[in-house]
TIDRENNU-865274 format. One line per field, with one value per residue (C-alpha): z, x, y; residue in three letters. Coordinates in steps of 0.1 Angstrom, whole numbers, plus 2048, in hexadecimal, padded with zeros to 3 digits. Last residue first. Layout:
BEGIN
z = (Z|...)
x = (X|...)
y = (Y|...)
residu = (ALA|...)
***
This chain:
BEGIN
z = (895|882|88E|8B0|8CA|8B5|897|8AD|8BB|893|88B|8A1|89B|877|879|889|875|855|867|87A|89A|895|8BD|8C1|899|899|8BB|8B6|89A|8AA|8C4|8B0|89A|8B7|8C9|8A9|8A2|8C7|8C1|8A6|8B4|8A7|880|869|85A|85E|847|826|819|7F4|7F4|817|809|7E9|7FE|813|7F6|7EB|80E|80A|7E4|7F0|7E6|809|810|7EF|7FA|7E1|7FA|80C|7F2|7FA|81D|836|839|847|86C|879|8A0|899|88B|877|854|864|86B|848|83A|84E|85F|884|87A|866|887|89A|886|889|8AF|8AB|895|8AD|8CE|8E3|8DD|8E7|8C7|8CC|8AE|89E|89C|88B|892|874|863|84A|84C|82F|809|7EF|7DF|7CE|7F0|7EF|80F|803|808|824|829|843|83E|829|823|816|81F|80A|808|82E|845|868|86A|845|846|848|84B|861|878|898|89E|879|87A|89B|88C|870|889|887|863|871|867|863|854|85F|84A|855|87A|898|891|8B4|89D|890|8AE|8C0|8A4|8A0|8BD|8D4|8C6|8C0|8E2|8EE|8DF|8BE|8AB|8C6|8AB|894|871|854|860|83D|84B|86C|871|84B|846|860|851|82F|83C|84E|830|81B|836|836|810|812|829|851|851|847|86C|867|863|846|82E|83D|83B|850|84F|829|80E|7EC|7F2|7F8|80F|825|821|82D|849|85B|862|868|874|882|896|89C|8B0|8CC|8DC|8C8|8A3|898|87B|873|853|84A|86F|87D|89A|88B|8A3|895|8A6|886|894|87D|877|85F|84F|831|817|825|825|800|7F4|80C|800|7DC|7DC|7EE|7D4|7C9|7E0|7E5|7C6|7D2|7EC|7D0|7E3|7E6|80B|817|800|810|833|828|81E|83C|839|845|836|835|84A|84D|864|84F|85C|870|864|866|878|878|853|849|85B|849|825|832|83D|81B|80B|7F1|807|817|7F7|7E1|7FD|7FB|7D4|7D6|7EE|80E|81A|818|832|84B|842|841|864|874|899|8B0|8CE|8B5|8C4|8A5|891|8AE|8B2|88C|88F|8A9|891|883|8A4|8B3|8C3|8CF|8C8|8DC|8FC|90E|92C|927|934|915|904|920|919|8F6|8F5|90F|8FC|8E0|8F6|90A|8F8|8F5|91C|91C|923|91E|90E|911|8F1|8F1|8D7|8D3|8CA|8AA|898|8B8|8C8|8AA|8A4|8C9|8CA|8AD|8C1|8DD|8CB|8BB|8DF|8EB|8CF|8D7|8FA|8F2|8DC|8F8|916|92B|93F|921|920|8FE|8FB|8ED|8F4|8E9|8FE|8EF|900|8F4|8FE|8F6|8F2|8DA|8CE|8E7|8DC|8E8|90E|906|8F0|90A|926|90C|903|929|931|913|91E|942|935|922|93F|958|93F)
x = (C88|C9E|CBE|CB5|CD3|CF3|CE5|CEB|D0E|D16|D09|D1E|D3E|D38|D34|D55|D69|D5B|D60|D85|D80|D84|D7F|D60|D54|D57|D48|D2D|D24|D21|D10|CF4|CF3|CEF|CD3|CBF|CC1|CB6|C97|C8B|C8C|C6C|C7D|C66|C81|C7E|C69|C72|C6D|C6D|C49|C4B|C6B|C5B|C3C|C55|C61|C40|C3A|C54|C4D|C29|C0C|C07|BF3|BDF|BCD|BD9|BEE|BCF|BC8|BE4|BD7|BF2|BF8|C1C|C1F|C01|C04|BEE|BD1|BC1|BC0|BB4|B92|B89|B98|B88|BA3|B99|B75|B83|B93|B74|B64|B7C|B7B|B55|B5D|B77|B65|B6F|B92|BA8|BBE|BC3|BB9|BD1|BD9|BFB|C11|C24|C46|C61|C86|C96|C98|CA4|CAC|CCD|CD7|CD0|CB8|C9B|C9F|C94|C94|C9F|CA2|C84|C6F|C4B|C27|C0C|BF6|BF6|C07|C02|C21|C2C|C21|C45|C67|C84|C72|C7C|C58|C55|C74|C66|C48|C55|C68|C4B|C59|C7A|C9B|CAF|CCF|CD7|CE5|CF8|CFC|D02|CEB|CD5|CB7|CD1|CE0|CBC|CB0|CCB|CE2|CC8|CA9|CBF|CCC|CF1|D0E|D1E|D15|D2E|D48|D37|D31|D44|D66|D6F|D7F|D79|D54|D45|D5F|D4E|D2D|D37|D4D|D2E|D1A|D36|D38|D13|D12|D2C|D18|D1B|CF7|CE8|CD5|CC5|CA1|CA9|C8D|C87|CAC|CB8|CC8|CC7|CDF|CDF|CF9|CDF|CCC|CE9|CEB|CC5|CCA|CE7|CDB|CB8|CAA|CCB|CD4|CB1|CAC|CC4|CE3|CF3|D00|CEB|CF7|CFB|D0A|D1E|D2A|D2C|D44|D61|D7E|DA0|D9A|D91|D71|D56|D66|D50|D42|D2B|D45|D4C|D27|D24|D3D|D32|D0E|D1A|D2B|D12|CF6|CDD|CEA|CD3|CCE|CB4|CCE|CE5|D0B|D25|D29|D17|CF9|CF7|CF9|CDB|CC8|CCE|CC6|CAE|CB6|C98|C84|C60|C45|C24|C00|BE5|BF1|BDA|BE7|BEE|BE8|BF7|C0C|C2E|C1D|C0A|C27|C37|C20|C02|BEC|BD5|BC8|BCA|BB3|B9D|B99|B96|B7B|B7E|B6D|B8E|B9D|B85|B91|BB3|BB4|BCA|BC4|BE1|BF0|BFC|C1D|C31|C1F|C21|C47|C4C|C32|C4B|C5B|C36|C2B|C0C|BEE|BD3|BAD|B9C|BAF|BB1|BC0|BC8|BE8|BFB|BE9|BEF|C16|C10|BFB|C14|C32|C24|C17|C36|C48|C2C|C21|BFC|BDD|BBB|B9E|B79|B61|B3D|B2B|B05|B00|B17|B17|B17|B30|B48|B4A|B4D|B6B|B7B|B76|B86|BA3|BAC|BAA|BC3|BD9|BD9|BDE|BFF|C0D|C04|C1B|C20|C02|BEB|BFB|BF4|BFE|BDF|BCA|BA5|B8E|B6D|B4C|B2B|B08|AE9|AC8|AB8|AD9|AD5|AB5|AAF|AAC|A97|A80|A7B|A71|A59|A49|A45|A35|A1C|A15|A10|9F8|9E4|9E4|9D8|9BB)
y = (D78|D62|D76|D87|D7E|D72|D8A|DAA|DA2|D96|DB9|DCA|DB7|DB9|DDF|DE2|DCE|DE4|E05|DFF|E15|E39|E39|E53|E4C|E28|E24|E3A|E28|E08|E14|E26|E04|DEC|E06|E07|DE0|DDA|DF2|DE0|DBD|DB0|DBB|DCD|DE2|E09|E1C|E2F|E51|E5D|E6A|E7B|E8F|E99|EA5|EB7|EC9|ED3|EE2|EFB|F02|F09|EF3|EE7|F04|F04|EE2|EC7|EB8|EAD|E98|E83|E78|E74|E9B|EA7|EA6|E96|EA4|EC1|EAF|ECA|EBA|E99|EA5|EB1|E95|E7C|E66|E68|E5E|E42|E37|E3B|E24|E0B|E0C|E04|DE7|DDA|DDB|DC1|DCB|DB0|DB2|DD9|DF0|E04|E2B|E35|E52|E55|E4B|E55|E4D|E61|E57|E70|E4F|E5A|E69|E92|E91|EA5|ECA|EE4|F0C|F23|F47|F51|F30|F38|F34|F48|F2D|F27|F0A|F10|F13|F1C|F3D|F4D|F3B|F43|F59|F43|F39|F31|F1A|F09|EFE|EEB|ED7|EB7|EB7|EA9|EB5|E95|EA7|ECC|EE6|F06|EF8|F0C|F28|F21|F15|EFC|EEF|EEE|ED7|EC1|EB9|EC2|EB1|E92|E90|E91|E80|E76|E97|EA8|E9E|EBC|EB6|EC6|EBA|EAA|E8E|E88|E93|E8E|E74|E60|E61|E57|E38|E2E|E2F|E1D|E02|DFB|DFB|DE1|DCC|DD2|DDF|DB9|DB3|D91|D85|D70|D77|D9B|DA6|DC3|DE7|DE2|DF0|DFF|E1B|E36|E1E|E1B|E41|E44|E2A|E3C|E5E|E60|E3F|E2E|E4C|E59|E39|E47|E45|E61|E64|E85|E99|EBE|ECA|EE8|EEE|F11|F1F|F08|F10|F1F|F40|F51|F5E|F52|F2F|F20|F01|F0D|F07|EE4|EDB|EE6|ECE|EB2|EB3|EBA|E9A|E89|E94|EAE|ECA|EE6|EFF|F1A|F28|F2C|F28|F44|F3B|F59|F53|F2F|F3D|F54|F34|F23|EFE|EDF|EBF|EA8|E90|E81|E7D|E77|E79|E62|E40|E22|E06|DDF|DD6|DED|E09|E05|E06|E22|E37|E31|E4D|E45|E30|E4A|E59|E39|E27|E43|E40|E19|E1B|E0D|DEC|DD9|DF0|DDF|DB9|DC6|DD4|DB9|DC0|DC6|DAF|D94|D91|D8A|DA4|DC0|DB8|DBF|DDE|DEE|E09|E0D|E1F|E1D|E30|E1A|E13|DFA|DEE|DCE|DBD|D9A|D9B|D91|DAD|DC5|DC1|DC3|DE1|DF1|DEA|E00|E19|E1E|E39|E51|E4C|E3E|E52|E43|E53|E47|E48|E44|E2E|E2D|E52|E4C|E6B|E80|E69|E6B|E93|E97|E7F|E8E|EAE|EA1|E92|EB3|EC5|EA9|EB0|ED7|ED1|EB9|ED4|EEC|EDD|EBF|EBF|EBB|E96|E88|E63|E51|E34|E31|E1F|E18|E18|E08|E0D|DFA|E0D|DF3|DDF|DC4|DBB|D97|DA1|DBD|DAB|D8E|DA7|DB9|D96|D8B|DAB|DA5|D82|D8B|DA8|D8F|D76|D8F|D99)
residu = (GLU|GLY|ALA|PHE|LYS|SER|ASN|TYR|GLU|ASP|GLU|PHE|LYS|LYS|LEU|THR|GLU|ALA|ILE|PRO|ALA|LYS|THR|ALA|PHE|ILE|GLU|GLN|LEU|CYS|ALA|ALA|VAL|THR|ASP|ALA|LEU|ASP|GLY|TYR|HIS|ALA|THR|LEU|PRO|MET|PRO|ARG|GLY|SER|ARG|ALA|ALA|GLU|LEU|TRP|LYS|GLN|TYR|PHE|PRO|THR|LYS|PHE|GLU|PRO|ARG|GLU|TRP|LEU|SER|LEU|LEU|ALA|PRO|LEU|GLY|ALA|ASP|PRO|TYR|ASP|ILE|LEU|LEU|GLU|PRO|ARG|ILE|MET|THR|GLU|ILE|PHE|LYS|TRP|SER|GLU|ALA|PRO|HIS|GLU|SER|LEU|ALA|HIS|ILE|SER|VAL|ASN|TRP|SER|ASN|THR|PHE|GLN|ALA|ARG|TYR|LYS|THR|PRO|THR|PRO|TYR|VAL|ASP|ALA|ILE|THR|ALA|LYS|GLY|GLU|PRO|THR|PRO|PRO|PHE|VAL|GLY|GLU|VAL|TRP|GLY|LYS|GLU|GLU|LEU|PRO|GLY|ILE|TRP|TYR|SER|GLY|TRP|GLY|GLU|ALA|GLN|ALA|LEU|LYS|GLU|ASN|LEU|PHE|SER|MET|MET|ILE|VAL|ASP|ASP|TYR|ILE|GLY|SER|ILE|SER|TRP|GLU|PRO|THR|VAL|LYS|HIS|THR|SER|ILE|LEU|ASP|PHE|LEU|PHE|GLN|ALA|ALA|SER|ILE|GLY|ALA|GLU|SER|ALA|PHE|THR|ALA|LYS|LYS|THR|GLU|PRO|ASP|TRP|LEU|GLU|GLY|ASP|PHE|HIS|TRP|LEU|TYR|PRO|ALA|PHE|TYR|LEU|GLU|ILE|THR|ALA|ARG|SER|PRO|GLY|PHE|TYR|MET|GLY|LEU|GLY|TYR|ILE|ASP|THR|VAL|GLY|ASP|GLY|ASP|THR|ASP|GLN|THR|LEU|LYS|LYS|SER|TYR|GLU|VAL|LEU|GLU|ASP|LEU|ASN|ASP|PRO|THR|LYS|ASP|PRO|ASP|LEU|GLY|ALA|GLU|GLU|TYR|MET|ASP|ARG|ARG|TYR|VAL|VAL|SER|ARG|THR|HIS|ILE|GLY|LEU|PRO|VAL|GLY|TRP|PRO|PHE|ALA|SER|GLY|TRP|VAL|PRO|SER|TRP|SER|ILE|ASP|ALA|LEU|PHE|ASP|ASP|SER|TRP|GLN|SER|VAL|PHE|ASN|SER|ILE|ASP|LEU|LEU|ASP|GLY|ALA|VAL|GLN|HIS|LEU|GLY|TYR|TYR|GLN|PRO|SER|SER|TYR|ILE|VAL|ASP|HIS|SER|ILE|GLY|ALA|ARG|TYR|ASP|ARG|LEU|ALA|LYS|LEU|ASP|LEU|GLU|ASP|TRP|LYS|ILE|TRP|GLU|PHE|GLU|VAL|LYS|ILE|GLY|PRO|ASN|GLU|GLU|GLU|PHE|VAL|SER|LYS|VAL|LYS|GLU|LEU|TRP|GLN|MET|ASN|ALA|VAL|HIS|ALA|PRO|GLY|THR|ALA|PRO|ASP|TYR|PHE|HIS|ALA|VAL|LYS|ILE|THR|VAL|GLN|ALA|GLY|VAL|LEU|PRO|SER|PHE|MET|LEU|GLY|LEU|VAL|VAL|GLY|LEU|PHE|VAL|ILE|GLY|ILE|LEU|LYS|LYS|MET)
***
């Protein structure tokens, strides 16, 4: 009997030793940037993450989710530094502008094998917009952030313009902007500018103001074959000349557009009625239009939503292309639980959950655009802008490229430096440091 008991006991022990899945508990770490102490927007996004976590853990009782907080503008560099230091994460928010750097560093997992398991229908549903092309194979987009031109319908009418007929090309953009520029009190000082732009020391300068016009003239910022900057091309000269003329020749864009921060120069100036039109209006700024009472029922979207005082239209370049990006989620290359991490990502992007993600901007899934609240004329304009959007180039030195272009344009606009020569000087400076990378 003792011998039999011993055999049974040994069998139980061996069974436990070689059956790690029985009662096993896995914890995955999900790194995000939402800080509830900074305001209601972050609170809402954390509530959404907690909801996703609750659904996921209920469906996967053997997997627990632990959140990590990282400052928003340090996420990508933290992933890289921790990879080099041997510190692991699992799911981590990421920015497509830095995927050139991630590709070189190898700190994010290539998700191709996971995506290959998706149905053709779901792949088509998520890959329709440019954000997928800029995300895959390093991340999955949670939404779409694109930009348009916002304008005052009432100011159009006051200037004798039809608010339902917006500029269709660059000539019309200048013509409309001239008519909308006003000295309201007759003191010789412009009170309302016809077209707001931003050329300050920020990534917004290259992304939202120089690149769209460079693309219009068939140029590129950077050549993926030679890995050299190419913004000093004939197209770059034409783009810079057009933007320079808005300020100095046509005087429809304020001189103070070369300073300050993007949010103040564009969003706050438009809301404070200093601009009749503002280029580079982000889809993340629809809420303030509703709060101002200039649109009704569009934030949150409703089937009855409409533009009343303020409205939008796609950038009137020939490609209608504005910079378009997203917040993506990726799997860290040092993750010890990539399969479980992928299951969590797949939960995040379920249509019934993703539709409620506050920070999505615009829907990442094409099927969500079939909902009545996104069929309104207001959101159909955003859909056109999202379809036409473009990402930034996949250079490992994107931040340096953005800083170089911003500094170059500031020198041209502030000192009236010769355009071709100045562009070439800054392009050579960038290439002397980073060509080939």
